[in-house]
C-alpha positions in Angstrom: 111.4 -2.3 92.2 112.4 -5.0 95.1 108.9 -5.2 96.1 107.7 -6.0 91.9 110.4 -8.7 91.1 109.9 -10.3 95.0 106.1 -10.3 93.8 106.9 -11.1 90.3 109.1 -13.8 91.8 105.8 -15.0 94.4 103.6 -15.4 91.4 106.3 -17.5 89.1 106.4 -19.8 92.2 103.1 -20.1 92.7 102.6 -21.2 89.2 104.8 -23.9 89.3 102.8 -25.4 91.8 100.3 -25.5 89.3 102.1 -28.1 87.3 102.0 -30.9 90.1 98.2 -31.2 89.6 97.2 -35.1 88.6 93.8 -33.8 87.4 93.2 -33.5 83.2 91.4 -30.5 81.8 89.2 -31.8 78.8 89.1 -28.5 77.1 92.9 -28.3 77.9 93.7 -31.3 76.2 91.3 -31.0 73.1 92.9 -27.7 72.6 96.3 -28.6 72.6 95.7 -31.8 70.4 93.8 -29.5 67.8 97.1 -26.6 68.2 94.9 -24.4 69.4 96.4 -24.2 72.5 99.3 -21.9 71.4 96.7 -19.2 70.3 95.3 -19.0 73.1 98.9 -18.4 75.3 99.9 -16.1 72.6 96.8 -13.8 73.0 97.3 -14.3 77.2 101.1 -13.3 76.9 100.2 -9.9 74.9 97.7 -8.8 77.2 99.9 -9.0 79.7 102.1 -8.0 78.2 100.0 -4.8 76.5 99.1 -4.3 80.5 103.4 -4.1 81.9 104.1 -1.6 79.2 100.9 0.6 79.9 101.9 0.3 83.9 105.8 1.3 83.0 104.2 4.3 80.4 101.9 5.8 83.7 104.8 5.5 86.4 107.0 7.5 83.9 103.6 10.4 83.3 103.7 10.4 87.3 107.2 11.0 88.1 107.8 13.4 85.0 104.4 15.6 86.7 105.9 14.9 90.4 109.2 16.4 89.1 107.5 19.4 88.2 106.6 20.8 90.7 
């Protein structure tokens, strides 16, 4: 569990470093002005949450199988 939180904190730190970039991306600017960027962020967040839930369910199943023996 420590490893998970360490990896998560590292990813968060790396994500904050990308905010320091000064270049503007035309596609992102267009999506932001039209309000579609929120749809993109929501879809990415849903995919990430789905993957996390799936991995935790697999982990629980494996623990249950390991404890059966």
